[in-house]
C-alpha positions in Angstrom: 10.9 19.4 -63.2 8.1 21.9 -63.6 8.3 24.7 -66.1 6.4 27.0 -63.7 8.6 29.6 -61.9 5.7 30.1 -59.5 5.8 26.4 -58.6 9.6 26.5 -58.2 9.2 29.3 -55.7 6.4 27.7 -53.7 8.3 24.3 -53.7 11.0 26.1 -51.7 8.7 26.1 -48.8 6.7 22.9 -49.3 7.1 19.8 -51.5 4.3 20.0 -54.1 2.2 17.2 -55.5 2.1 16.6 -59.3 -1.4 17.9 -59.4 -0.4 21.1 -57.6 2.5 21.7 -60.0 0.3 21.2 -63.0 -2.3 23.6 -61.7 0.4 26.2 -61.0 1.9 25.7 -64.5 -1.5 26.4 -66.1 -1.6 29.7 -64.4 1.5 30.8 -66.4 0.2 29.9 -69.9 -1.2 33.4 -70.6 1.7 35.8 -70.7 2.1 39.6 -71.2 5.3 41.4 -72.0 6.2 44.8 -70.6 9.2 47.0 -71.5 11.6 48.5 -69.0 10.0 51.5 -67.2 6.5 50.6 -68.4 3.6 51.0 -66.0 2.0 47.6 -65.4 -0.9 49.1 -63.4 -1.5 52.5 -62.1 -2.4 53.4 -58.5 -6.3 53.9 -58.1 -7.0 52.2 -61.4 -9.4 49.2 -61.6 -7.7 46.1 -60.3 -9.3 42.6 -60.7 -6.0 40.7 -61.5 -2.9 39.4 -59.8 0.3 38.8 -61.7 2.9 36.1 -61.5 6.2 37.5 -62.5 7.7 35.0 -64.9 10.8 37.0 -65.8 12.5 40.2 -65.0 12.3 42.7 -62.1 9.4 45.0 -61.1 8.5 47.0 -58.0 5.4 48.5 -56.4 5.2 52.1 -55.1 2.7 54.6 -53.7 2.6 58.2 -54.9 3.4 60.9 -52.3 3.1 64.7 -52.5 5.6 66.9 -54.4 6.0 64.1 -57.1 7.7 61.8 -54.5 7.1 58.0 -54.2 7.8 55.3 -51.6 8.8 52.0 -53.1 7.1 49.3 -51.2 8.3 46.0 -52.6 10.7 44.7 -55.1 9.4 41.8 -57.3 11.5 39.0 -58.7 10.7 35.9 -60.9 8.3 33.6 -59.1 6.6 36.4 -57.1 2.9 36.9 -57.0 2.3 40.7 -57.6 -0.6 42.9 -56.8 -2.0 40.9 -53.8 -2.6 44.1 -51.7 -5.2 45.3 -54.3 -7.3 42.2 -54.6 -9.5 43.1 -51.6 -10.5 46.5 -53.0 -11.2 46.3 -56.7 -8.8 49.2 -57.3 -5.1 49.4 -57.2 -3.6 50.5 -53.9 -0.2 51.0 -55.4 1.5 51.3 -58.8 3.3 48.4 -60.4 6.2 49.2 -62.8 8.6 47.1 -64.8 12.3 47.7 -63.7 13.5 45.6 -66.6 11.8 44.0 -69.5 9.2 41.7 -67.8 7.0 38.7 -68.6 3.9 38.6 -66.4 1.1 36.0 -66.2 -2.2 37.6 -65.2 -4.7 35.8 -62.9 -8.2 37.3 -62.5 -10.0 36.9 -59.2 -12.1 34.0 -60.5 -8.9 32.0 -61.2 -7.6 32.9 -57.7 -10.9 31.7 -56.2 -10.7 28.5 -58.1 -7.2 27.9 -56.9 -8.3 28.2 -53.2 -11.4 26.1 -53.9 -9.6 23.3 -55.6 -6.2 23.3 -53.9 -6.8 24.5 -50.3 -3.2 23.5 -49.3 -1.8 25.9 -52.0 -4.1 28.6 -50.8 -2.9 28.1 -47.2 0.7 28.2 -48.3 0.1 31.5 -50.2 -1.5 32.9 -47.1 1.6 31.9 -45.0 4.0 33.4 -47.5 1.9 36.6 -47.7 2.1 36.9 -43.9 5.9 36.5 -44.0 6.0 39.2 -46.6 3.9 41.5 -44.4 6.2 41.0 -41.4 9.2 41.6 -43.7 7.6 44.9 -44.7 7.1 45.7 -41.1 10.8 45.1 -40.5 11.6 47.5 -43.3 9.2 50.1 -41.9 10.9 49.9 -38.6 14.3 50.1 -40.3 13.4 53.3 -42.2 12.1 54.9 -39.0 14.6 53.8 -36.5 18.0 52.7 -38.0 20.9 54.4 -39.6 21.2 55.1 -43.4 23.9 52.4 -43.7 21.7 49.9 -41.9 18.7 50.6 -44.2 20.9 50.1 -47.4 22.4 46.9 -45.9 19.0 45.5 -45.0 17.7 46.1 -48.5 20.7 44.4 -50.1 20.3 41.4 -47.8 16.6 41.2 -48.5 17.3 41.1 -52.3 20.0 38.3 -51.9 17.9 36.3 -49.5 14.9 36.3 -51.7 16.9 35.6 -54.8 18.2 32.5 -53.1 14.7 31.1 -53.0 14.9 30.5 -56.8 18.6 30.3 -57.3 20.1 28.3 -54.4 21.5 29.0 -51.0 25.1 29.5 -52.2 24.2 32.6 -54.1 26.3 35.6 -53.0 26.1 38.1 -55.8 23.1 39.6 -57.6 22.9 41.9 -60.6 20.7 44.7 -59.3 19.1 46.8 -62.1 18.0 49.6 -59.7 19.2 53.2 -59.8 20.4 54.9 -56.7 17.2 56.9 -56.8 15.2 53.7 -56.7 17.2 52.4 -53.7 16.6 55.8 -52.1 12.9 55.6 -52.7 12.9 52.2 -51.0 14.9 53.3 -48.0 13.9 56.9 -47.5 17.2 58.3 -48.5 18.5 60.6 -51.3 20.4 59.1 -54.1 23.6 61.0 -52.9 23.2 59.4 -49.5 22.7 55.9 -51.0 25.9 56.3 -53.0 27.8 57.3 -49.9 26.4 54.3 -47.9 27.3 51.9 -50.7 30.8 53.2 -50.7 31.1 52.8 -47.0 29.8 49.2 -47.1 32.4 48.5 -49.7 35.2 50.1 -47.7 34.1 48.1 -44.7 34.6 44.9 -46.6 31.0 43.9 -46.3 30.1 44.0 -50.0 31.9 44.4 -53.3 30.5 46.1 -56.4 31.2 45.5 -60.1 28.9 47.9 -62.1 25.4 46.8 -61.1 26.5 43.5 -59.5 26.6 43.5 -55.7 28.3 40.6 -53.9 28.0 39.9 -50.2 31.5 39.4 -48.7 30.7 39.3 -44.9 27.2 38.3 -44.5 27.4 37.8 -40.7 28.6 41.4 -40.1 26.1 42.8 -42.7 23.2 41.0 -40.9 24.4 42.4 -37.6 24.7 45.9 -39.0 21.2 45.8 -40.6 19.5 43.9 -37.7 18.1 41.8 -40.5 15.8 38.8 -39.9 15.2 36.4 -42.7 11.5 35.9 -42.4 11.4 33.5 -45.3 13.7 31.0 -43.6 11.3 30.6 -40.6 8.0 29.9 -42.4 6.6 26.8 -40.7 4.8 24.5 -43.3 5.2 21.3 -41.2 1.5 21.2 -40.6 0.7 21.2 -44.3 2.8 18.2 -45.3 1.0 15.1 -46.2 -2.4 16.9 -46.2 
């Protein structure tokens, strides 16, 4: 078994070779530690690195007027963070640690070498990034066109679905270290409205809550309510196998 969380995540989509696993493990040898609430990289600052999240939670957001923000993406162990900024040389968003985090930085030279030496890994990363983009499109449509309860349900499902990539398909409950304000900033709702929707989802028997832990009780109905599509379950890597 590899000691690379990045390799564990990628192997969910494609069986990796020994050489690929060793390459990915080397990417996680250099580690930086960030405290809960610490800014990892500020929007508009110079950006010539990506980050593998080795442990903890983080998220990205963009600043809006009147000191508001829109949370774009939650980041979990095994995720590659900061990909949206690599094209520009400056950060298009802010990255912040939700919990104490361990990050493994990759400069653009290392990313280029990965694509040069392991084209199959590069292609797989491209496929995953496209699935993430479509998932972001889904959330944008959800914020613009669905009810508040549906938005919260979709976010909870997305957290659980992505957590299963690293922790197994039987996973039902996740400890979610987000405040109601964080959830509101991800769904376009106030914290008061988030609290009300969480209570309704609990009363409807769709989820249960124990402090910060949320457990999915009726996934089929929750999926129907949220109009949620698991984009990660439909990534087609068949054409990469054996190459």
